[in-house]
VOROVEX-988539 format. One record per residue (C-alpha): x, y, z; residue number from 1. Coordinates in pm, whole numbers, plus 32768, in hexadecimal, padded with zeros to 4 digits. Each point is the difference from the previous one (the first is absolute). Example, Ala and Ser with C-alpha at 12.3 -4.5 7.8 and 13.67 -1.06 7.14 Angstrom:
u:v:w:romar
84CE:7E3E:830C:1 .
8089:8158:7FBE:2 .
This chain:
u:v:w:romar
2415:B8CB:CBCB:1 .
8079:7FF2:816B:2 .
809D:812E:80AA:3 .
814B:7FE4:80CA:4 .
8066:8125:80DB:5 .
816D:800D:8066:6 .
806C:80EC:8128:7 .
8165:80B2:8006:8 .
8082:80F1:80F3:9 .
804B:80FE:7EE7:10 .
8053:8018:7E9D:11 .
8182:801B:8031:12 .
805F:7EB7:7F64:13 .
7F33:7FFD:7EB6:14 .
80DE:7EF4:7F5B:15 .
7FA9:7F10:811D:16 .
7E96:8060:7FEC:17 .
7FEB:7FD5:7E94:18 .
80A6:7EA1:8022:19 .
7F1E:7F83:8108:20 .
7EE2:806F:7F13:21 .
8093:7F48:7EDD:22 .
802B:7EBF:80D0:23 .
7E8F:7FFE:803D:24 .
7F9D:803F:7E9A:25 .
8101:7EEC:7F87:26 .
7F21:7F00:80A8:27 .
7EA5:8091:8008:28 .
800C:80B1:7EB2:29 .
7EB3:80B8:7FB4:30 .
7F3D:7F54:8108:31 .
8070:80FE:80FB:32 .
802D:8185:800E:33 .
8104:807E:80FE:34 .
7FE2:814D:80B1:35 .
8110:8091:80D7:36 .
7FCB:80C1:8138:37 .
80FA:80BA:80F0:38 .
7FD2:8037:817C:39 .
8087:815D:7FF7:40 .
7EEC:8065:7F07:41 .
7EC3:7F52:8085:42 .
7F07:80F0:807C:43 .
7F69:7FEC:8165:44 .
7ECB:7F13:7FEB:45 .
8054:7F9B:7E9B:46 .
7F80:7E96:7FC5:47 .
80AD:7F2F:7EF0:48 .
7F2C:7F02:7F5C:49 .
8096:7ECB:7F4D:50 .
7FE5:7E87:7FD7:51 .
814B:7FC8:80AC:52 .
8106:80E2:80AF:53 .
817C:7FE0:800B:54 .
80EB:80B1:80E4:55 .
8173:7FEA:8021:56 .
8043:7FF2:8168:57 .
7F32:7F92:8138:58 .
8036:814A:80B7:59 .
7F31:80A5:7EE7:60 .
7EBB:7F43:8075:61 .
7FD5:80FF:8135:62 .
7FEB:811F:7F15:63 .
7F0C:7F58:7F1C:64 .
7EF3:7FB9:8107:65 .
7F44:8134:7F96:66 .
801E:7FC0:7E94:67 .
7FA6:7E8A:7FCE:68 .
7ECC:7F5F:807E:69 .
8048:7E99:7F9E:70 .
8143:7F8F:808F:71 .
7FB5:7E96:7FAE:72 .
8066:806D:7E98:73 .
814B:8095:8068:74 .
814F:7F49:7F9C:75 .
8154:806B:8074:76 .
80E4:7FC4:7EC8:77 .
810E:7F11:8033:78 .
8128:8015:7F11:79 .
8121:7F2C:7F82:80 .
8111:8016:7EF6:81 .
8043:7F64:7EA2:82 .
80D3:7ECB:7FF4:83 .
8100:80B3:7F3A:84 .
8054:80EB:8124:85 .
8036:7EE7:80F4:86 .
8148:7F93:7F61:87 .
80BB:814A:8066:88 .
7F8D:7FEF:8152:89 .
8071:7E93:8032:90 .
8154:8064:7F7B:91 .
8047:80F1:811D:92 .
80FF:7F58:80F1:93 .
7F70:7F58:812A:94 .
8006:80CD:8141:95 .
8014:814C:7F4E:96 .
7F5F:8139:8093:97 .
7F15:807C:7EE9:98 .
7F4F:814E:8003:99 .
7E95:7FEB:7F8B:100 .
7F62:814B:7F69:101 .
7EA0:8047:7F8B:102 .
7F31:8137:7FD4:103 .
7F6D:7FFB:8164:104 .
8045:7F6B:815F:105 .
7ED5:7F14:7FC6:106 .
806B:7F9A:7EA4:107 .
8162:7FCC:8080:108 .
7F84:7F15:8124:109 .
7F21:7F49:7F10:110 .
811C:7FBC:7F1E:111 .
80DC:7F6E:8113:112 .
7EEE:7F23:8069:113 .
7FB3:7F97:7EA3:114 .
816D:7F98:7FC7:115 .
8006:7F43:8142:116 .
7EB4:7F58:7F9E:117 .
8093:7F7E:7EBD:118 .
80F1:7F25:80DB:119 .
8135:80D7:7FCF:120 .
80AC:7FF9:8163:121 .
8166:801A:7FAF:122 .
800D:817D:7FFD:123 .
7FD2:8108:811A:124 .
7F05:80F2:7F73:125 .
8004:815A:809C:126 .
7ED8:80E8:7FA7:127 .
806B:815E:7F8F:128 .
7FDF:8115:8106:129 .
805D:8167:7FBA:130 .
8073:8040:8170:131 .
80DB:7EDA:8006:132 .
80A0:8064:7EB0:133 .
8060:814A:8098:134 .
8095:7F6B:8123:135 .
80E2:7F2C:7F29:136 .
7F5B:7EAE:8046:137 .
8018:7F82:7EAC:138 .
8171:8068:7FBE:139 .
8061:7E8D:7FEE:140 .
7EF5:7F87:7F08:141 .
8067:7F9D:7EAA:142 .
7EC0:7F89:7F5E:143 .
7E9B:8098:7FE9:144 .
7EB6:7F64:7F8A:145 .
7F15:8103:7F58:146 .
7ECE:801A:7F41:147 .
7FB6:80B3:7EB4:148 .
8083:817C:7FE9:149 .
80AE:800E:8161:150 .
8164:8002:7F9C:151 .
802F:8175:807A:152 .
7FA4:7F8A:8163:153 .
811E:7F0C:801B:154 .
812B:808D:80C3:155 .
8122:805D:7F17:156 .
80FB:7F02:8094:157 .
7F21:7EDB:7FAB:158 .
8050:7F7F:7EAE:159 .
7F60:7EA8:7FEE:160 .
7E9B:804E:7FB5:161 .
7F00:7EE7:7FC3:162 .
7EB9:8098:7F61:163 .
7ED5:7F14:8022:164 .
7F2A:80FE:7F36:165 .
7E87:8028:804D:166 .
7F68:7EE7:80DF:167 .
7EFA:7F1F:7F76:168 .
7EA1:7FD6:8099:169 .
8003:7EA8:80A5:170 .
7F3A:7ECD:7F8A:171 .
7F38:7FE5:8155:172 .
7F95:8176:7FD5:173 .
7F78:7FAF:7EA5:174 .
7F46:7ECF:8078:175 .
7F55:80C8:8115:176 .
7FA7:8120:7F09:177 .
7F6E:7F01:7F07:178 .
7F27:7F6F:811D:179 .
7F87:814E:8072:180 .
7FAF:8079:7E99:181 .
7F68:7EA7:7FA9:182 .
80CB:8000:7ED0:183 .
8072:7E94:7FDB:184 .
7FFD:800F:7E7D:185 .
80D8:7F0C:7F38:186 .
80A9:8124:7F55:187 .
806B:80B0:8146:188 .
8085:7EA9:8082:189 .
80CE:7FD4:7ED8:190 .
8085:815B:8025:191 .
805C:7FBC:8167:192 .
80A7:7ECA:7FC3:193 .
80C7:80A6:7EE5:194 .
806C:8123:80E4:195 .
8060:7F47:8130:196 .
80D6:7F0D:7F49:197 .
810C:8111:7FF8:198 .
7FE4:8063:8174:199 .
8090:7F72:8135:200 .
7EF2:7FAB:8100:201 .
8030:7FCC:816B:202 .
7EBF:7F2B:8024:203 .
8071:7F04:7F00:204 .
7F12:7EE7:807A:205 .
7ED0:80E5:7FCA:206 .
8079:8052:7E9E:207 .
804E:7E97:7FB4:208 .
7EB0:7F7E:8083:209 .
7F47:8107:7F34:210 .
80C3:7F91:7EBA:211 .
7FAD:7E9B:8044:212 .
7E90:802F:803B:213 .
7FF0:80DC:7EBC:214 .
80A2:7EF5:7F48:215 .
7F19:7EF5:807F:216 .
7ED5:80EA:7FC1:217 .
8061:8034:7E99:218 .
8035:7E87:7FBC:219 .
7EB3:7FB0:8098:220 .
7F51:811C:7F36:221 .
8094:7F74:7EC1:222 .
7F79:7EA7:803B:223 .
7EA4:8074:808C:224 .
7FD3:8114:7EF3:225 .
8031:7EFF:7EF1:226 .
7EEA:7F22:809B:227 .
7EBA:7FC2:7F45:228 .
7F49:8031:8137:229 .
7F9C:8147:80A9:230 .
809F:7FFD:8157:231 .
7FA1:80DB:811B:232 .
8093:8001:8167:233 .
7F39:80A1:811E:234 .
8046:8049:8168:235 .
7F2C:7F6B:8116:236 .
7F18:8129:7FEC:237 .
7FD3:7FC8:7E84:238 .
80DD:812A:7F99:239 .
80BA:7FD4:7EBD:240 .
8171:7FD3:8037:241 .
806E:7F69:7E9C:242 .
7F66:7FB1:7EB4:243 .
80A8:7F83:7EBD:244 .
7FE8:808D:7EA0:245 .
7EDC:7F1B:7F9A:246 .
7F35:8086:8147:247 .
8047:8161:7FAA:248 .
7F92:7FE9:7E8B:249 .
7EB4:7F54:806D:250 .
7FA2:80CF:8121:251 .
80DD:8143:7FF7:252 .
8015:7FD2:8179:253 .
80FA:80DE:80D2:254 .
80C9:7FA6:8132:255 .
7F6A:8037:8161:256 .
7E93:7FFA:7F68:257 .
7F00:7F35:80CA:258 .
7FBC:7EC8:7F38:259 .
7EB1:7FC4:80AA:260 .
7F80:8140:7F7F:261 .
8061:7FBA:7E9F:262 .
7EF9:7EE9:7FF1:263 .
80DF:7F20:7F1F:264 .
7FA0:7ED0:80C9:265 .
7EB5:7FD4:80C2:266 .
8026:8014:8189:267 .
7F97:7E9C:8036:268 .
813E:7F91:7F3A:269 .
80F4:810A:8076:270 .
7FA8:7FEE:815E:271 .
7FCA:7E94:8014:272 .
80ED:7EC1:8016:273 .
8105:7FC8:7EE8:274 .
7F8B:7F70:7EB5:275 .
8084:7F8D:7EA9:276 .
7F5E:8013:7EA2:277 .
7ED7:80C3:805B:278 .
7F5D:808A:7EC9:279 .
7FAA:8176:803C:280 .
7F65:80EF:7F04:281 .
80C0:8157:8003:282 .
7F9E:8110:7F0F:283 .
7F42:7F04:7F26:284 .
812D:7F17:7FE9:285 .
8041:7EBB:80B3:286 .
811E:7FB7:80CD:287 .
809F:7EE6:80BC:288 .
8052:8082:8155:289 .
80CD:7F7C:811A:290 .
8037:808B:8162:291 .
8116:7F92:80F1:292 .
8034:8085:8158:293 .
8167:8059:8058:294 .
805B:7FA6:8161:295 .
8123:806A:80D9:296 .
8022:7EEC:811E:297 .
7E9F:8002:8063:298 .
7F8E:8156:7F9C:299 .
7F61:8079:7EC5:300 .
80D6:810D:7F54:301 .
7F57:800E:7EA0:302 .
7F54:7F61:7ED4:303 .
806D:7F99:7EA4:304 .
7EF0:8013:7EF2:305 .
804C:7F75:7EAA:306 .
7F0D:8028:7ECA:307 .
800F:7F4A:7EB5:308 .
7F15:807C:7EEE:309 .
7F30:7EF2:7F77:310 .
8031:8086:7E9C:311 .
8173:8004:802B:312 .
7FF6:7E90:808E:313 .
7F2B:7F95:7EC9:314 .
80DF:80D5:7F16:315 .
812D:7F4C:8096:316 .
7F6D:7EA8:7FC3:317 .
7FC0:8060:7E94:318 .
8155:8086:7FC0:319 .
809A:7EC7:8097:320 .
7F36:7F2E:7F26:321 .
8047:80C6:7ECF:322 .
816B:7FFE:805D:323 .
7FFC:7E7B:8017:324 .
7F28:7FD4:7EBA:325 .
8082:8121:7F38:326 .
8166:8032:809B:327 .
7FAA:8150:806E:328 .
7F4E:8089:7EC0:329 .
7EFE:80DB:80A6:330 .
7F9F:8175:802D:331 .
801A:807D:815D:332 .
7F7C:8157:7FDC:333 .
7EAD:8099:7FBC:334 .
7F7D:8163:7FB8:335 .
7FD3:802F:817C:336 .
817D:7FD9:802B:337 .
8041:8136:7F1E:338 .
801D:811D:80F7:339 .
7FA3:8158:7F65:340 .
7F4D:813C:8027:341 .
804C:80B0:7EBF:342 .
7EF5:802F:7EF9:343 .
80DE:7F6D:7EF2:344 .
8026:7EBA:80B0:345 .
7EA1:7FDE:8053:346 .
7FB4:803E:7E8E:347 .
8118:7EFF:7FA7:348 .
7F4F:7EF8:80EA:349 .
7EAB:8051:7F7F:350 .
806F:7FB2:7E8C:351 .
80C1:7ED1:8078:352 .
7EC3:7F70:80AF:353 .
7F3D:8034:7ED2:354 .
80ED:7F45:7F0E:355 .
803A:7EFA:80F7:356 .
7EB0:7F5A:7FA1:357 .
8077:7FD0:7E95:358 .
811A:7F1C:7F70:359 .
808F:810B:7F31:360 .
817A:803F:7FFC:361 .
806B:8111:80EA:362 .
8142:80D7:7FE4:363 .
8057:80AB:8147:364 .
80F2:812A:7FD3:365 .
80B6:80CF:80FC:366 .
814A:804B:808F:367 .
80DC:7F08:80B9:368 .
7F7C:7FC8:8163:369 .
7E95:807B:7FD3:370 .
7F64:7EAE:8053:371 .
7FB1:7F6B:7EB0:372 .
800F:7E99:8085:373 .
7F23:8055:8124:374 .
7F02:807E:7F10:375 .
801C:7ED6:7F1C:376 .
7FC6:7F11:811F:377 .
7ECB:80D5:807F:378 .
7F63:7FEE:7E9A:379 .
8039:7E7A:800F:380 .
7F59:7FD5:8165:381 .
7EDB:80E2:7F86:382 .
7FD2:7F39:7ECD:383 .
7F55:7EB8:7FB6:384 .
8149:7F5B:7FF2:385 .
805A:8048:816D:386 .
7FE7:7E94:8058:387 .
80F9:7FB1:7EF8:388 .
818A:802F:7FF7:389 .
80A9:8150:7FEA:390 .
8153:7FE1:7F55:391 .
80F3:8121:7FF3:392 .
813C:800D:7F3E:393 .
80F1:8116:7FE4:394 .
8067:8014:7E94:395 .
8137:80DA:8048:396 .
8093:7F14:8113:397 .
8045:7ED3:7F22:398 .
80E7:7FDB:7EC9:399 .
7F59:7FB1:7EB9:400 .
8038:7E96:7FF9:401 .
7F8F:7FBB:815E:402 .
7ECC:80EF:7FE3:403 .
7F86:7F38:7EBB:404 .
8013:7EAB:80C6:405 .
7F59:809C:812D:406 .
7EDC:8088:7F46:407 .
7FC4:7EE2:7F06:408 .
8098:7EDB:80B3:409 .
80D2:7EEE:7F36:410 .
7FEB:7E86:7FBF:411 .
8111:7F0A:8070:412 .
8136:8022:7F4E:413 .
7FB1:8151:7F67:414 .
814F:8084:8042:415 .
8143:7FC7:80D6:416 .
7FBE:801A:8173:417 .
7E79:7FBE:7FD8:418 .
7F4C:7F22:80FE:419 .
7FDF:7EAD:7F95:420 .
7E7C:8013:802C:421 .
7FD9:8158:7F5C:422 .
7F58:8127:80A4:423 .
7EAD:80A8:8003:424 .
8014:8174:7F9B:425 .
7F72:8121:80C8:426 .
7EEC:803B:7EFF:427 .
7F8C:7E9A:8031:428 .
801A:802F:818B:429 .
7F17:812E:7FE2:430 .
7EE5:7F2B:7F4A:431 .
7EB2:807B:807D:432 .
80A5:812D:80A3:433 .
80E4:812F:7FC2:434 .
8152:802E:7F86:435 .
80BD:8146:8055:436 .
80FF:8066:7F14:437 .
80D1:810A:80BE:438 .
80F8:80E1:7F4C:439 .
7F76:7F89:7EAB:440 .
80B9:8121:7F60:441 .
8142:7F2F:8035:442 .
7F91:7ED2:7F56:443 .
8101:7F94:7EDB:444 .
7F91:802B:7E96:445 .
7FFA:7E86:7FC0:446 .
7F19:7FC7:8124:447 .
7F16:8112:7F94:448 .
7F94:7F47:7ECD:449 .
7FAE:7EBD:80CB:450 .
7F57:80E3:8106:451 .
7F18:808C:7EEC:452 .
7F88:7EB1:7F89:453 .
7FA6:7FAF:8170:454 .
7F39:812F:8026:455 .
7F4D:7FDA:7EC0:456 .
7FBF:7E85:8001:457 .
8021:7FA9:8179:458 .
80DA:7ED5:7F8D:459 .
8163:7FB1:806D:460 .
8107:7F0B:7F7E:461 .
8116:7F70:80E2:462 .
815B:8019:7F94:463 .
805A:7EC1:7F4C:464 .
7E9A:7FA2:7FC3:465 .
7F1C:801E:7EC5:466 .
7EBA:7FE3:80D1:467 .
7F2E:8121:8039:468 .
7F65:8035:815C:469 .
7EC3:80C3:803B:470 .
800D:80E2:8135:471 .
7EF7:80CF:809D:472 .
80AB:8123:80A9:473 .
7FCE:817B:803E:474 .
8137:80CC:7F9D:475 .
8061:812F:80D7:476 .
813B:80B3:7F91:477 .
80B2:8118:809C:478 .
8121:80FC:7FAC:479 .
80BD:8135:8064:480 .
807E:803E:7EA2:481 .
7F86:80DC:7EE2:482 .
7F84:7EE4:7F13:483 .
7F8A:80FA:7EF2:484 .
817D:8088:7FF6:485 .
8080:7E8E:800C:486 .
7F24:7FC5:7EC2:487 .
8079:8124:7F4E:488 .
8173:7F93:8043:489 .
7FAA:7E92:7F8D:490 .
8033:7F5E:815D:491 .
7E96:7F97:8036:492 .
7EFE:7F70:7EFF:493 .
7EE4:80DF:7FBF:494 .
7F13:7EDC:7FC2:495 .
8058:7F80:815B:496 .
7FC6:8151:809C:497 .
7EA4:8022:7F84:498 .
7FB3:7E9E:8066:499 .
8078:804B:8163:500 .
7F6D:8163:8007:501 .
7E98:7F94:7FF9:502 .
7FA7:80A4:814D:503 .
810D:80EB:8088:504 .
8011:8058:8176:505 .
80F2:8119:805E:506 .
807D:8027:816F:507 .
8067:814B:804B:508 .
814D:8033:80B4:509 .
7FFC:8051:816C:510 .
8086:8166:7FD4:511 .
7EB4:803B:7F40:512 .
7F29:7F6A:8111:513 .
808F:8098:814B:514 .
7EC0:7FA8:80BB:515 .
806E:7E9C:7FFD:516 .
8154:8030:8097:517 .
7FAF:8026:817B:518 .
7EEA:7EE5:7FF9:519 .
80FE:7F10:7F54:520 .
8115:8064:80F1:521 .
7F0A:7FBA:8120:522 .
7FB5:7EA5:7F8D:523 .
8178:7FBD:7FE1:524 .
8062:8087:8159:525 .
7ED0:7F93:80CE:526 .
8008:809C:815C:527 .
8156:80A3:7FB7:528 .
7F4B:80EE:7F26:529 .
7F82:80BE:8123:530 .
8169:805B:806C:531 .
8036:80CA:7EB1:532 .
8006:817F:8032:533 .
7F33:80E8:7F2A:534 .
8129:809C:7F81:535 .
8081:7EA9:7F70:536 .
7EA1:7FB5:7F71:537 .
8005:8145:7F38:538 .
8162:7F9B:7F8B:539 .
7F90:7EB8:7F85:540 .
7EE4:80A4:7F48:541 .
80E3:80F8:7F57:542 .
80E6:7EF0:7F7F:543 .
7FDB:7F87:7E8F:544 .
8017:7E87:804D:545 .
80A4:7F99:7EBB:546 .
7FFA:7E90:8071:547 .
7E97:8019:8054:548 .
7F5A:7F16:8100:549 .
8133:7F1D:7FF5:550 .
80E5:8115:806D:551 .
7EFF:806C:8113:552 .
7FFD:7EA4:808D:553 .
8171:7FF9:8000:554 .
8007:814D:80BC:555 .
7F05:7F76:8101:556 .
80E8:7ECF:803B:557 .
811D:80F5:8024:558 .
7F41:80BB:8107:559 .
7F94:7EC3:80BC:560 .
8169:7FA8:8023:561 .
809D:813C:8041:562 .
7EFF:80F1:8073:563 .
8027:810B:7F0D:564 .
7FDF:801F:7E7A:565 .
812A:7FEC:7F04:566 .
80D5:813A:7FD6:567 .
7F8B:8032:7E91:568 .
7E91:8023:8076:569 .
8055:812C:80D5:570 .
80B2:80A7:7EEF:571 .
7F01:7FBD:7ED6:572 .
8080:811F:7F32:573 .
812E:7F35:7FA8:574 .
7F36:7F00:7F3C:575 .
803E:804B:7E84:576 .
7F2F:7F6C:7EF1:577 .
80E1:7F92:7ED4:578 .
7FA3:8012:7E99:579 .
7FD1:7E83:7FDE:580 .
7EEC:800E:812A:581 .
80E4:7F75:8106:582 .
8064:80BF:8147:583 .
815A:805A:8091:584 .
8005:8024:8187:585 .
8116:80F3:8053:586 .
802B:7FC0:8180:587 .
809C:7EB0:7FAA:588 .
8177:8041:7FFE:589 .
8108:7EFB:7F8D:590 .
8032:7F84:8163:591 .
7E8B:7FB0:8023:592 .
7FE8:7F5A:7EAD:593 .
813D:7F3A:8044:594 .
7F5C:7F69:8141:595 .
7EB3:7FC1:7F4D:596 .
80AC:7F46:7EE4:597 .
80D1:7F45:8101:598 .
7EC4:7F84:80A9:599 .
7F4B:7F9F:7EB9:600 .
814A:7F34:7FB9:601 .
7FF1:7F66:8164:602 .
7E85:7F9B:7FD4:603 .
804B:7F4E:7EBC:604 .
8140:7F57:806D:605 .
7FF2:7E87:801A:606 .
810F:7EFC:801B:607 .
804B:7FD0:7E93:608 .
7F65:812C:7F5B:609 .
7FAD:8175:802D:610 .
7F61:8110:7F31:611 .
803D:80A9:7EAA:612 .
8027:816C:7FB6:613 .
7EB2:800C:7F3B:614 .
7F48:7F6B:8120:615 .
8098:8107:80EC:616 .
7F94:8124:7F26:617 .
7EA0:7F63:7FF9:618 .
7FEB:7FE7:8178:619 .
8082:816F:801F:620 .
7EFA:8064:7F08:621 .
7EEA:7F4B:80CF:622 .
8070:80E7:812A:623 .
7FDD:8132:7F17:624 .
8177:802F:7FFF:625 .
8078:803F:7EA1:626 .
8172:800D:7FA9:627 .
80B6:7FD5:7EC8:628 .
80B9:7EC2:7F95:629 .
8158:80B5:8016:630 .
7FB6:806F:8163:631 .
7F92:7E9F:8066:632 .
8143:7F6F:7F68:633 .
80D3:80FC:80BC:634 .
7F51:7FAA:8149:635 .
802A:7E93:7FCF:636 .
8175:8028:7F9D:637 .
8027:80D9:8139:638 .
7F56:7EFF:80EF:639 .
80E6:7EE7:7F5C:640 .
8137:80D0:804C:641 .
7FA5:801E:815E:642 .
7FD5:7E80:8025:643 .
7E8D:801F:8047:644 .
7F85:7F35:7ED4:645 .
8088:7F09:7F15:646 .
7FB7:8021:7E8E:647 .
7FF8:7E9F:7F54:648 .
7FFA:7FB9:7E8B:649 .
7EDE:7F5A:7F59:650 .
7EC0:7FA5:80AC:651 .
808D:7FF9:8166:652 .
7FC9:8175:8013:653 .
807B:80F7:8111:654 .
7FFD:7F85:816B:655 .
8036:80AE:814D:656 .
814E:7FB2:80C3:657 .
801C:7FCA:817C:658 .
8094:815E:8011:659 .
7ED2:808C:7F4B:660 .
7F17:7F47:8105:661 .
80C6:809C:8116:662 .
7FD7:815B:7F6B:663 .
7E7C:7FDF:7FDB:664 .
7FE0:7F72:815B:665 .
80CB:8132:808D:666 .
7F1B:80DF:7F47:667 .
7EC1:7F65:807D:668 .
807E:801A:8166:669 .
8048:8170:7FD3:670 .
7EA4:8037:7F8F:671 .
7F61:7F5A:812F:672 .
């Protein structure tokens, strides 16, 4: 945390002092601590130590020569006003004599200069002087411009008072402070852009240039960070100036480090001429490396190093081949991709590795979002079937009729709308591989009987056919439901349960393995993880994570976009566990839910169809927002009454209107 010292003449204007301090914290948050000093209280020979020094007026520098040793870190605060205050000043008639009043002579002059700097030249601004007032020099003046709390200083005959409130720290002052403190974090930049959006800046070209560069940087980062290659940029002295997410995850490098001393590349390559596709062994792994010199006119200004992992290249080739041959039926993840530190997850993986070596049916149990499919894919890739297909099907996502045809396939003419050549089912496509039946607890009763036969006999029969087809598949099922309870209620066959539950693997919810929270978050955020404060880390550890890893990933995405965590995370005590095992999140008020539902409808709206209420309810549940059917109906009815959505009859569903799109657009602009 960096220390910023601010110098004032005295403590008289406590409100202005507090306002300046809040200005700084609104941008720098917990990355700085502010300490205030007062010239009339400094002891002789007292030296103030800080990472940066802010002073209000230039003439204060003379008095600080005996209290500050590093004047290169001193910034004179420049201030401006909010856009909302500008309208009143512009409405004053042209040519008017206007009295300007502040809490000191220096502040008054600064305010006068600031207003002129903003391009306001149609007024004759007169800085207030007590002696001139006593001589009656202001008797003809009808208008005064003041700052916060100075109404008592206005001469009684002046009735038109324009209060510009407290002045804001200017954009260029923040930029200088960021540079001196070396705090060019994405979060701080977002906060600065959000703040200066409401301020009037005299140096508008500086502000616009910064915003344009920021936008370009964000766009380039999105492109480069999504690259499969590790990208590293060096200056001419081989100091690091940029790296993408892939490079960070591989080498855990830091900006301004000496790349030569890291010994990632041998000196004969790094210091030699440019090259392409050199095979280099780094930390027992092979990489194809390329080095490109960056020139400005005829001068070298830096170098670009790109590295591609040989394993990743080969995996990409295999994946591409599998996609072409099996239409994407492959498992991407292995046990190495399961990020964990908790003992329970270590034990879970240990058991999974042992059972991977057999062909026995596995039932993976755990709450929604705990990573059941990730574990299933890892089991497949650890087994002897790893070169075969991995077919995943969500039993809850498809209606009964479609699920049956997807699982077992059908012959030509089996039903109306069937393909003329028939279709191979997913069980057949998983031949010599693994089929993963996710959400097995939601499978309809009719299909439970057919599935039981498949597990028992390893045979299937297509719809519309009398031919039995032998299949060689390993079955992995998963559920977040209490199957024992469903058996007692008659919703799940007991014989199917015992066929599936040959080997049971239970994944603990995230709240019971808190050691995994920060490592997982680090993998989701990459280098942004280093910008999270210890206070926020503790808050994340204290939160219960009802949505488990899926919720944690969503929170990480939220942080990447906005630079802070969602409000309900900060107020975790408002999360309530219901009797049915779901969670309600109290901080979501009606307005927030209305906007969220409107966005869900927008994402689903197409030319001739929209989204049904049941699907909206499901998508809200996926976001861990659980509201009743009645409340959802009321919100949809309200959105329709406001002209934001159109509720159609039949299959068309609900669609967003032009007015609804405009409302969402305005909301997104306000959040920037």
